[in-house]
C-alpha positions as CSV (number, residue, x, y, z in Angstrom):
1,M,98.5,83.3,-15.8
2,T,96.3,85.7,-13.9
3,A,93.4,83.3,-13.7
4,T,95.7,80.5,-12.3
5,T,97.1,82.9,-9.7
6,D,93.7,84.1,-8.6
7,T,92.2,80.6,-8.2
8,A,95.2,79.0,-6.5
9,P,94.4,80.4,-3.0
10,T,90.8,79.3,-3.4
11,R,91.9,75.7,-4.2
12,T,94.1,75.6,-1.2
13,T,91.8,77.2,1.3
14,M,88.6,75.3,0.3
15,P,89.9,71.9,1.6
16,I,90.9,73.6,4.9
17,F,87.4,75.1,5.2
18,R,85.8,71.9,4.3
19,R,87.8,70.0,6.9
20,A,86.8,72.5,9.5
21,M,83.2,72.1,8.6
22,E,83.3,68.3,8.6
23,G,85.6,67.9,11.7
24,K,85.3,69.0,15.3
25,T,86.3,72.6,14.8
26,L,82.9,74.0,13.8
27,P,80.8,72.3,16.5
28,I,83.3,73.4,19.2
29,L,83.1,77.0,17.9
30,I,79.4,76.9,17.9
31,V,79.2,75.6,21.5
32,L,81.7,78.3,22.7
33,G,79.7,81.0,20.9
34,V,76.5,79.8,22.6
35,I,78.3,79.7,26.0
36,L,79.6,83.3,25.5
37,L,76.1,84.5,24.6
38,I,74.5,82.9,27.7
39,W,77.3,84.3,29.8
40,Y,76.8,87.9,28.6
41,A,73.1,87.6,29.0
42,F,73.5,86.4,32.6
43,T,76.0,89.2,33.2
44,V,73.4,91.8,32.4
45,Y,70.7,90.0,34.3
46,L,72.6,89.4,37.5
47,N,74.4,92.8,37.6
48,A,71.3,94.8,36.6
49,P,69.7,95.2,40.1
50,W,72.7,96.9,41.6
51,Q,73.2,99.1,38.6
52,I,69.6,100.2,38.5
53,D,69.8,101.0,42.2
54,A,72.9,103.0,41.6
55,Y,71.1,105.0,38.8
56,E,68.2,105.7,41.2
57,R,70.5,106.8,44.1
58,A,72.4,109.2,41.7
59,G,69.2,110.4,40.0
60,T,70.6,109.4,36.6
61,E,68.4,108.9,33.6
62,W,69.4,105.7,31.8
63,T,68.5,103.6,28.8
64,V,68.8,99.9,28.1
65,A,72.0,100.5,26.2
66,D,73.5,102.3,29.2
67,L,72.4,99.5,31.5
68,V,74.0,96.8,29.3
69,R,77.2,98.8,29.0
70,D,77.5,99.6,32.7
71,T,76.6,96.1,33.9
72,M,79.6,94.8,32.0
73,A,82.0,97.3,33.5
74,Q,81.3,97.1,37.2
75,E,84.3,97.0,39.5
76,R,82.8,94.2,41.7
77,P,80.1,92.5,39.7
78,V,78.1,89.6,40.8
79,L,79.1,87.9,37.5
80,P,82.0,89.4,35.6
81,S,81.7,89.6,31.8
82,P,84.1,87.5,29.7
83,H,86.1,90.5,28.5
84,Q,86.6,91.6,32.1
85,V,88.0,88.1,33.0
86,V,90.3,88.1,29.9
87,A,91.5,91.6,30.8
88,E,92.3,90.5,34.4
89,I,94.2,87.5,33.2
90,W,96.2,89.6,30.8
91,K,96.9,92.2,33.5
92,T,98.0,89.5,36.0
93,T,100.2,87.6,33.6
94,A,101.7,89.7,30.8
95,G,101.2,92.9,32.8
96,T,103.3,92.0,35.8
97,R,106.8,90.5,36.4
98,L,106.8,86.7,36.4
99,T,108.3,86.6,39.9
100,S,105.7,89.0,41.3
101,K,103.2,87.7,43.8
102,R,100.5,89.4,41.7
103,N,101.3,87.3,38.7
104,L,99.0,84.4,38.0
105,F,101.8,82.2,36.6
106,Y,103.6,82.6,40.0
107,H,100.5,81.4,41.9
108,A,99.9,78.6,39.3
109,W,103.5,77.3,39.8
110,I,103.0,77.2,43.6
111,T,99.8,75.1,43.1
112,L,101.4,73.0,40.4
113,S,104.3,71.9,42.6
114,S,102.1,70.4,45.2
115,T,99.8,69.0,42.5
116,L,102.6,67.1,40.8
117,L,104.1,65.8,44.0
118,G,100.7,64.5,45.1
119,F,100.0,63.1,41.7
120,V,103.2,61.1,41.7
121,I,102.7,59.8,45.2
122,G,99.0,59.0,44.4
123,T,99.8,57.2,41.2
124,A,102.5,55.1,42.8
125,L,100.3,54.3,45.8
126,G,97.4,53.4,43.5
127,V,99.5,51.0,41.3
128,L,100.9,49.3,44.4
129,L,97.5,48.8,46.0
130,A,96.1,47.5,42.7
131,I,98.9,44.9,42.5
132,G,98.1,43.8,46.0
133,I,94.4,43.6,45.4
134,V,94.8,41.6,42.2
135,H,97.3,39.1,43.6
136,N,95.9,38.8,47.1
137,R,92.3,37.7,47.7
138,A,92.4,39.0,51.3
139,M,93.4,42.5,50.1
140,D,90.7,42.3,47.5
141,K,88.0,41.6,50.1
142,S,89.3,44.0,52.8
143,V,91.2,46.9,51.2
144,M,89.1,47.6,48.1
145,P,85.9,48.4,50.1
146,W,88.0,50.9,52.2
147,V,89.4,52.4,49.1
148,I,85.9,53.1,47.8
149,A,84.6,54.2,51.2
150,S,87.5,56.7,51.5
151,Q,86.1,58.8,48.7
152,T,82.7,59.2,50.3
153,I,84.2,61.7,52.8
154,P,84.1,65.3,51.5
155,I,87.6,66.6,50.9
156,L,86.6,69.9,52.4
157,A,86.1,68.1,55.7
158,V,89.3,66.0,55.5
159,A,91.7,68.8,54.3
160,P,91.6,70.9,57.5
161,M,92.2,67.9,59.7
162,I,95.1,66.7,57.6
163,I,96.7,70.2,57.7
164,V,96.2,70.6,61.4
165,V,97.5,67.2,62.4
166,L,100.6,67.5,60.1
167,N,101.3,71.0,61.4
168,A,101.1,69.6,65.0
169,I,104.0,67.1,64.2
170,G,106.1,69.7,62.4
171,L,105.1,69.1,58.8
172,S,104.1,72.2,56.8
173,G,104.5,73.7,53.4
174,L,104.5,71.5,50.3
175,L,103.9,68.1,51.8
176,P,100.6,68.6,53.5
177,K,99.0,70.0,50.4
178,A,100.5,67.2,48.3
179,L,99.0,64.6,50.6
180,I,95.6,66.0,50.1
181,S,96.2,65.7,46.3
182,T,97.4,62.1,47.0
183,Y,94.2,61.4,48.9
184,L,92.1,62.3,45.8
185,S,94.4,61.1,43.0
186,F,95.1,57.5,44.2
187,F,91.5,56.4,43.9
188,P,91.0,56.4,40.1
189,V,94.4,54.8,39.7
190,V,93.5,51.9,42.0
191,V,90.2,51.3,40.3
192,G,91.6,51.6,36.8
193,M,94.6,49.4,37.4
194,V,92.6,46.7,39.1
195,K,90.4,46.6,36.0
196,G,93.5,46.7,33.8
197,F,95.4,43.9,35.6
198,R,92.3,41.7,35.3
199,S,91.6,42.5,31.7
200,P,93.6,39.6,30.2
201,E,91.3,36.8,29.2
202,A,91.4,33.3,30.6
203,F,93.0,31.8,27.5
204,Q,95.9,34.3,27.7
205,L,96.5,33.3,31.3
206,D,96.3,29.6,30.4
207,L,98.8,30.2,27.6
208,M,101.2,31.7,30.1
209,R,100.8,28.6,32.3
210,T,101.6,26.3,29.4
211,Y,104.8,28.3,29.0
212,N,105.5,27.6,32.7
213,A,105.8,31.3,33.3
214,S,106.3,32.5,36.8
215,G,104.0,35.0,38.5
216,A,106.5,37.9,37.9
217,Q,106.8,36.9,34.2
218,T,103.0,36.8,33.8
219,F,102.7,40.2,35.5
220,W,105.4,42.0,33.4
221,K,104.7,40.3,30.0
222,L,100.9,40.1,30.2
223,R,99.2,42.0,33.0
224,W,101.3,45.1,32.9
225,P,101.1,45.7,29.1
226,A,97.3,45.0,29.2
227,A,96.9,47.5,32.0
228,L,98.8,50.4,30.4
229,P,95.8,51.9,28.6
230,Y,93.8,51.8,31.8
231,L,96.8,53.5,33.6
232,F,96.9,56.5,31.3
233,T,93.1,56.9,31.4
234,S,93.2,56.8,35.2
235,M,96.1,59.3,35.2
236,K,94.2,61.8,33.2
237,V,91.5,61.8,35.9
238,A,94.0,61.6,38.7
239,V,96.1,64.6,37.6
240,A,93.0,66.8,37.2
241,I,91.6,66.0,40.7
242,S,95.1,66.2,42.1
243,L,95.0,69.9,41.1
244,V,91.6,70.3,42.8
245,G,93.2,68.7,46.0
246,A,96.1,71.1,45.9
247,I,93.8,74.1,45.6
248,V,91.6,72.9,48.4
249,G,94.7,72.2,50.5
250,E,95.6,75.9,50.3
251,L,92.4,77.1,51.7
252,P,92.6,76.1,55.4
253,T,96.3,76.9,55.7
254,G,95.9,80.7,55.2
255,A,98.4,80.5,52.3
256,V,99.3,83.7,50.6
257,S,100.5,82.0,47.4
258,G,98.8,79.6,45.1
259,L,95.6,79.6,43.1
260,G,93.6,78.5,46.2
261,A,95.0,81.5,48.1
262,R,94.1,83.7,45.2
263,L,90.5,82.4,45.3
264,L,90.4,82.9,49.1
265,A,91.7,86.5,48.9
266,G,89.1,87.3,46.1
267,S,86.4,85.9,48.3
268,Y,87.5,87.9,51.3
269,Y,87.4,91.2,49.5
270,G,84.6,90.6,47.0
271,Q,86.9,90.6,44.0
272,T,84.8,88.4,41.7
273,V,86.9,89.2,38.7
274,Q,90.0,88.0,40.5
275,I,88.1,84.8,41.5
276,W,87.1,84.0,37.9
277,S,90.5,84.7,36.5
278,A,92.0,82.3,39.0
279,L,89.4,79.7,38.1
280,F,90.2,80.0,34.4
281,M,93.9,79.7,35.2
282,A,93.2,76.5,37.2
283,A,91.1,75.1,34.3
284,A,93.8,75.9,31.8
285,L,96.4,74.3,34.0
286,A,94.3,71.2,34.4
287,A,93.8,71.0,30.6
288,V,97.6,71.3,30.0
289,L,98.3,68.5,32.6
290,V,95.7,66.2,31.0
291,G,97.2,67.0,27.6
292,V,100.7,66.1,28.7
293,V,99.4,62.8,30.0
294,G,97.7,62.2,26.7
295,I,100.9,62.9,24.8
296,G,102.7,60.4,27.0
297,Q,100.0,57.8,26.3
298,R,100.3,58.2,22.6
299,M,104.1,57.9,22.7
300,V,104.0,54.8,24.9
301,M,101.2,53.1,22.9
302,A,103.1,53.9,19.7
303,R,106.2,52.2,21.1
304,M,104.0,49.2,21.9
305,G,102.9,48.9,18.3
306,E,99.4,50.5,18.6
307,K,98.3,52.2,15.4
308,P,97.1,55.8,15.8
């Protein structure tokens, strides 16, 4: 009985360990470990000149161990260490009230609201433009080149102009930032949906003609289902760059709330730890948004009969 009890955990844990070794878990952990090592090495390298100068001005004798320890504990480092960033994120999330303007979740919600509004507008605009481009040859020849050309203009140059013009006509707050997100997010949807609507093969379109299907029936029963995988792939890209647009839109407005405002304040006062914590919050928010779109894709594809 004792031998059976002792070996039971081993039998259950070995398959889990083997799956981790054979799957994606181990490679991801190895890559993360390498990134952390490189990060810590550059933390010491970039922060060392200021720290050595501080030792010399104070006349303090130091060792390599002292240098490594102190470069990872500077108040305003050139490159903060990973544990400093984690501590700052913990302090500004769990360590403060959720409604406090020092809480990162509060700033993330401000940015998320304009991100989602811009994403919805951009997705709808992208789908409508794609329908027009596919069904109208004049739009295909005229609108599509302008859609592509619109993305060659740097968003940092466009954002201040949009903000200033909209403020001049009395529009401020959420909508101007959302329009900047729209400007970025509609493009991948247009390109993806044009490709998706044109993905049915010629024999499928011929089959619809033999059924005497109308243009609307062909669209809803053939083109739209064929384009759905392209739509969700485009939406994953669109929601991520929509977040970028919302953050950029907060910079020229002098906003006091939002992840962009947090980055701007950290830049003004040299708070690099604050900047990096806001960057990681933005990255986590983008990952969550892309994950939500991915969950929606799996649900819709499963309803359409696609096997996982």
